[in-house]
N, C-alpha and C positions, 0 to 999 in steps of 0.2 A: 758523645758518640763513640761507639766501640771501634776498634781497628777493623773488625769484620764488617761493620756497617759502612765504614768509609770505603773498604775494598769493593763490596757488592754494589755500591752506588756509582762507581766509576764508569766512564764510557768504555765500551768494549768488553765488559765483564759479562760472561754468559754462564748459565747453569747447564751442565751436561745432564744426560738422562738420569743419572743417579742423584743429582742435586748438587754435586761438587761444582765449584766455579773455577773458571780460567779467564784470563784477560787477553784479548787480542789488541795489538796496537802497531803503529808505525815505529820503527826503530828510532827515528829522529825526534819523535814527540816526547815532551817532558812527561814523566810518569812518577807516581809515588812508588816507593820500593815494593818489590815482590820478594818472595823467598827463593824463587827459582825462575829462570827464563830459558826458553828455547829460542834461539836466534837463527833465522833462516836466510839472512843476508848480511853482508859486511856492513859495518857501521860502528858507532861508538858502543863499546861494551858497557853494560850496566855495572854498578858497584856491587850488585848481589850475585850469588852463584848462578852460573849459566852454562849452557851447552850449545855449540854450533852444529847445525845440520847443513851440509853442502846441498843447496837447493837453488838452482838457477831460476831467475825470474821467468815466469810464465811456464815453467816446466814442473818436473817431479824431482824428488830427491835423487842425487847422484848414487848414493849407496843405500839401497832399500833396507838392508839389515840394520845399519847404523841408525837410520831414520826411525824404524820401528822400535829399536831399543830406546832411543831418546824419547819418543812419544810415550812409550810404556813407563819410562822413568817419570816423565812429567805427570802422567795420570796417577801413578802410585803416590807421588808427592802431594798431588791435589787431594787424593783420598786420605792422606795422612794429615790433612789440615793446613798444608802450606799454600801460600798465595802464589800461583803459577801463572806466568804469562807466556805468550807466543808472539813473536814480532818479526816482521820483514820490512823491506824498504817502503812499500806502500800500505801495508797492513790489510790487504784485501785478498789477493790471489793465493799466495803461499800460506799466509796466516789463516785465511778461511779454509783452505784445504787441510791444514794441520789441525784446526779446531774440529772440522768435520771428521777427521781421522780419530781424534780423541773421543768424539761422540760414538763412533763405531766401536772403538775399543771399550767404551763404557756401556755398550749394549744396544745402541741404536742400529736397526737394520741398515746395511750399506745402501740399499736402494732408496732410502729416505734421507740420507746424509746431506746431499746438496740442498734439497728443499729446506731441511731443518736449519742448516747453517745460514742460509740466505734469510730465513725468517727470524732467526735469533741473534745473528751477528751483523752481517752486512748483506744487502740485496745483491751485490755483484760478486760475492765470495765464490771461490772456485771458478776461475776465469776460463779455463781451457778444456777441450774434450779429453786430453790426456790426463789432466788432473782428475776429472770425473771418472775415467777408466781406472786410474790408480786407486781411487777410493773404492770402487766396486770390487776390486781384486784384493783389498786389504784383508790379511788374515786376522782373526781375533786373537 
């Protein structure tokens, strides 16, 4: 089995609109290595390259510009063939919102992002009204 097959068959791996994949997970869960991680909560840092986004639980990123830069970096890395993951404490609200944001940056209309991430990642992803509003206002 190839490394790519192992990656795409993992729990939490979703294909964005362009077909590139990203993995969402809880920070504390064991995981096979990725090439790059976006971490949205404090916790054990993975052994692979990563970037922290200050993003309080149930809220939106503290620094919008930094978050957008990190999300764009993650999307660029995914398009370059890297295995990219997004992780927070519970793996649902912040992670789901970040995956929805990646989908928007990848071409999905913002008004479809919440429905899309709930169908493709987790049914309860994007937990709060302000997370939904943040996604609707996300610049491409």
